C-alpha positions as CSV (number, residue, x, y, z in Angstrom):
1,M,156.7,338.3,104.8
2,R,156.8,335.0,106.6
3,I,159.1,332.1,105.8
4,R,159.3,328.5,106.9
5,R,161.5,325.6,105.9
6,S,159.8,322.8,104.0
7,G,160.8,319.4,102.7
8,E,159.9,320.2,99.1
9,D,162.3,320.8,96.2
10,G,161.5,324.4,95.3
11,P,160.2,327.4,97.1
12,R,156.4,327.8,97.4
13,V,154.9,331.3,97.5
14,A,151.5,332.4,98.8
15,F,149.9,335.9,99.1
16,I,147.5,337.3,101.6
17,T,145.2,340.0,100.4
18,S,142.6,340.8,103.0
19,T,139.1,341.8,102.0
20,K,139.3,344.3,105.0
21,I,142.0,346.2,103.2
22,W,141.3,345.5,99.6
23,K,137.5,346.0,99.2
24,R,137.3,345.2,95.5
25,A,138.2,341.7,94.2
26,V,139.6,343.5,91.1
27,D,142.3,345.1,93.3
28,R,143.0,342.0,95.2
29,N,143.5,340.0,92.0
30,R,145.5,342.7,90.3
31,I,148.1,342.9,93.1
32,K,148.4,339.1,93.3
33,R,149.0,339.0,89.6
34,R,151.7,341.6,89.8
35,F,153.5,339.8,92.7
36,R,153.2,336.4,90.9
37,A,155.0,338.0,87.9
38,I,157.7,339.4,90.0
39,C,158.2,336.2,91.9
40,R,158.5,334.2,88.7
41,H,161.6,336.3,87.9
42,V,163.1,336.6,91.4
43,L,162.5,333.1,92.9
44,P,165.1,331.2,90.9
45,E,167.7,333.2,92.9
46,T,166.2,332.3,96.3
47,P,167.0,329.4,98.6
48,K,165.1,326.2,97.9
49,N,162.9,324.3,100.4
50,L,161.0,327.3,101.7
51,H,157.4,328.4,102.1
52,I,157.2,332.1,101.6
53,L,154.1,334.1,102.5
54,F,153.7,337.7,101.4
55,I,151.2,339.8,103.3
56,L,150.3,342.5,100.8
57,K,149.6,346.0,102.1
58,P,147.6,348.8,100.4
59,D,150.8,350.8,99.4
60,A,151.7,348.0,97.0
61,L,148.8,348.8,94.6
62,G,150.2,352.3,93.8
63,A,153.9,351.2,93.6
64,T,155.6,350.7,90.2
65,H,156.8,347.3,89.0
66,M,160.4,348.3,89.6
67,E,159.7,349.4,93.2
68,L,157.9,346.2,94.0
69,T,160.7,344.1,92.4
70,E,163.3,345.9,94.5
71,E,161.2,345.4,97.7
72,V,160.8,341.7,97.0
73,K,164.5,341.3,96.4
74,R,165.3,343.2,99.6
75,L,163.0,341.0,101.6
76,L,164.3,337.8,100.1
77,S,167.9,338.9,100.8
78,K,167.0,338.8,104.5
79,V,165.9,335.1,104.3
80,P,169.3,333.5,105.2
81,E,169.7,335.7,108.2
82,A,166.1,335.0,109.4
83,L,166.6,331.3,109.0
84,S,169.8,331.3,111.1
85,K,167.9,332.8,114.1
86,P,165.6,330.7,116.3
87,P,162.0,331.5,115.7
88,S,160.6,334.0,118.2
89,M,157.3,333.7,119.9
90,S,154.5,336.1,119.1
91,P,153.2,338.2,122.0
92,R,150.0,336.1,122.2
93,A,152.0,332.9,122.3
94,K,154.1,334.3,125.1
95,R,151.0,335.2,127.2
96,M,149.6,331.7,126.6
97,A,152.9,330.1,127.7
98,E,153.0,332.3,130.9
99,K,149.4,331.3,131.7
100,R,150.1,327.6,131.2
101,K,153.2,327.9,133.4
102,A,151.2,329.7,136.1
103,R,148.6,327.0,136.0
104,T,151.1,324.2,136.3
105,S,152.9,325.9,139.2
106,K,149.6,326.3,141.1
107,A,148.7,322.6,140.6
108,T,152.0,321.4,142.2
């Protein structure tokens, strides 16, 4: 799950279902429908002004509705803590920053 603050009134939700993992469109659409239904019930309890991105994994297709609901609630309970921390850089972003720093130090 990824989150970002937004300037909008309510939370916005998106789902990633990779064709690499979910070969059949039927499976990709089924899991998105299940998560949309869960989010409809759980999102009124979440903080406003957020963009929430769920990256769906293969285990989700075999899970029950109750298991998925509990997992979504667990993830959303971590949102306030995650927003209080400064965003961390990905390993790739760190490498790029180091390269940029090395280039600028060589130029001077």
